[in-house]
C-alpha positions in Angstrom: -4.3 78.6 19.9 -5.2 75.8 22.2 -8.9 75.0 20.7 -6.5 74.7 17.7 -3.9 72.4 19.1 -6.3 70.5 20.2 -8.9 70.1 17.4 -5.4 69.0 15.5 -4.4 66.7 18.3 -8.0 65.2 17.9 -8.3 64.8 14.0 -4.3 62.7 14.0 -6.4 60.6 16.9 -9.7 59.9 14.7 -7.1 59.8 11.0 -5.0 56.8 13.0 -7.6 55.1 13.9 -9.2 55.6 10.1 -6.2 54.5 9.3 -6.2 51.1 11.0 -9.4 50.2 9.4 -8.4 51.1 5.7 -7.8 47.8 4.7 -11.6 46.7 5.8 -14.3 46.4 3.0 -17.0 48.0 4.6 -20.6 45.7 5.0 -24.1 46.3 5.1 -24.9 46.5 8.9 -22.0 47.7 9.6 -22.2 51.0 11.9 -19.6 54.2 11.0 -19.1 57.0 12.4 -18.3 60.3 10.4 -17.0 63.0 12.0 -16.7 66.3 10.1 -14.0 69.0 11.4 -15.9 72.4 9.8 -18.8 71.4 11.1 -19.5 69.1 14.3 -23.5 69.5 14.1 -22.7 66.7 11.0 -21.0 64.3 13.5 -23.3 61.1 13.7 -23.3 57.2 13.5 -24.8 55.9 10.2 -26.0 52.6 9.4 -24.6 51.0 6.2 -28.4 49.8 4.4 -28.5 46.0 3.0 -28.0 47.7 -0.3 -24.5 48.7 0.6 -25.4 52.6 0.9 -25.6 55.2 3.7 -27.4 58.8 4.2 -25.5 61.7 5.5 -26.6 65.2 5.8 -25.9 67.4 2.7 -24.3 64.7 0.6 -27.6 62.4 0.3 -27.1 58.9 -0.2 -24.2 57.3 -1.5 -22.4 53.7 -1.8 -20.4 52.6 1.2 -20.3 48.6 0.8 -17.1 46.9 -0.5 -15.4 50.4 0.0 -12.8 51.3 2.5 -13.3 53.7 5.3 -11.2 56.1 3.4 -13.0 56.2 -0.2 -15.9 57.0 1.8 -14.3 59.6 3.4 -13.0 61.1 0.0 -16.7 60.8 -1.6 -18.1 62.4 1.4 -16.2 65.3 1.5 -16.2 66.0 -2.4 -20.0 65.3 -2.3 -20.7 68.3 0.5 -17.9 70.7 -0.9 -20.4 73.3 -2.2 -22.1 73.8 0.8 -18.3 74.9 2.8 -15.7 77.3 1.8 -13.4 75.1 1.2 -13.6 71.2 0.8 -14.5 69.5 4.5 -12.5 67.3 6.2 -14.4 64.0 7.0 -13.1 60.8 8.9 -14.5 57.8 8.9 -14.4 55.0 10.7 -16.2 51.4 11.6 -18.1 52.0 15.4 -20.0 48.7 14.8 -19.6 45.5 12.8 -22.5 44.0 11.3 -24.3 41.2 13.5 -22.9 37.9 13.2 -25.1 36.0 10.5 -26.9 33.0 12.6 -24.5 30.1 12.5 -27.0 27.8 10.8 -27.0 30.2 7.6 -23.2 29.1 7.5 -22.4 26.3 9.5 -23.6 22.6 8.9 -26.5 21.8 11.4 -25.3 20.0 15.1 -26.3 16.8 16.0 -26.7 15.3 19.5 -24.0 12.2 20.6 -24.5 11.4 24.2 -22.0 10.2 26.0 -22.3 8.0 29.9 -20.4 6.4 32.3 -16.7 7.3 33.1 -16.0 10.4 31.7 -14.9 13.6 32.7 -18.0 15.6 31.5 -21.2 13.0 30.8 -24.1 13.8 29.1 -25.7 15.3 25.7 -22.8 17.2 23.1 -23.3 18.9 20.0 -21.3 18.2 17.4 -20.5 18.6 14.1 -21.4 16.4 11.6 -18.2 14.0 10.9 -16.9 14.6 14.1 -14.7 11.4 15.1 -14.9 8.9 18.4 -11.7 10.2 19.8 -12.3 13.4 19.1 -15.9 13.0 20.7 -13.5 12.0 24.0 -11.5 14.7 23.8 -14.2 16.9 24.1 -16.2 14.6 26.5 -13.6 16.0 29.3 -11.3 12.5 28.8 -11.8 9.4 30.3 -11.6 9.3 34.2 -8.8 7.4 36.3 -11.6 4.7 36.9 -12.8 4.0 33.0 -12.4 0.4 31.3 -10.8 1.8 28.3 -10.6 -1.3 27.1 -14.4 -1.7 26.9 -16.0 1.9 25.4 -19.4 1.3 23.4 -20.6 2.7 20.8 -24.0 2.2 20.4 -25.6 3.1 17.3 -29.4 2.4 16.4 -30.4 1.9 12.8 -33.1 4.9 11.8 -35.0 2.6 9.9 -35.2 -0.9 12.0 -34.9 0.5 15.0 -32.0 -2.2 15.8 -29.2 -1.1 17.4 -26.1 -2.2 17.5 -22.6 -2.1 20.0 -19.6 -1.0 18.2 -16.4 -2.3 20.9 -13.8 0.7 21.5 -10.1 0.2 22.8 -8.7 3.4 23.7 -5.6 1.4 24.4 -4.4 0.2 21.1 -7.3 2.4 18.9 -8.4 -0.1 16.9 -7.6 -3.6 16.1 -9.7 -6.7 15.5 -12.0 -6.3 17.8 -12.0 -2.6 18.5 -13.3 0.1 15.8 -10.6 2.7 15.1 -10.6 5.7 16.9 -10.8 7.1 13.9 -14.9 6.2 13.4 -17.1 9.0 12.4 -19.8 9.2 14.5 -23.4 9.6 14.1 -26.5 11.4 15.3 -27.9 10.2 18.5 -24.5 7.7 19.2 -24.2 7.0 22.4 -21.0 6.5 23.9 -21.0 4.2 27.2 -17.1 4.3 29.1 -18.1 1.5 31.8 -16.1 1.4 35.0 -12.9 -0.9 35.0 -13.1 -3.4 37.5 -10.7 -4.3 40.1 -7.5 -5.3 38.6 -8.5 -4.5 34.7 
């Protein structure tokens, strides 16, 4: 009786865990934990192959990719039924997700932008294309208390001619007749120079 109650509680616990994952569609590369209550010798972790299939004793190869854990459990139970007096109770859960696809396959390549001077985190930064000047300053930890806020420079070298152009940025006005805008989009290799403010500046 104790064994029966323990097994029942174990089954209820596993069923609850499976329900929490019932809306997830299994993906190739995921690892599934399969439990057969009538025969613990069959319990194991199985890898979802690139074609979306899994292989399991007494059931052979079945499709798992794109399906829910509940659907896979029902298929396994049905396929193994001929080997049991009654159709077995099969519980399936996702033990681990497929390794994350490398960033370069999903996101644009990062670009190097440099910042020197009076910022809290100077140095080379890897940022996404489309990053704007003000966003970049925020990623650099913001300006230090000694920054010359009106004389920030954006120094950009033309990759074809090698000629450097210096743009001035006034952090206080965020633009104006003598300043580029804080929304200026940065380019690879840009250098941001934040000078130290002068006395009474």
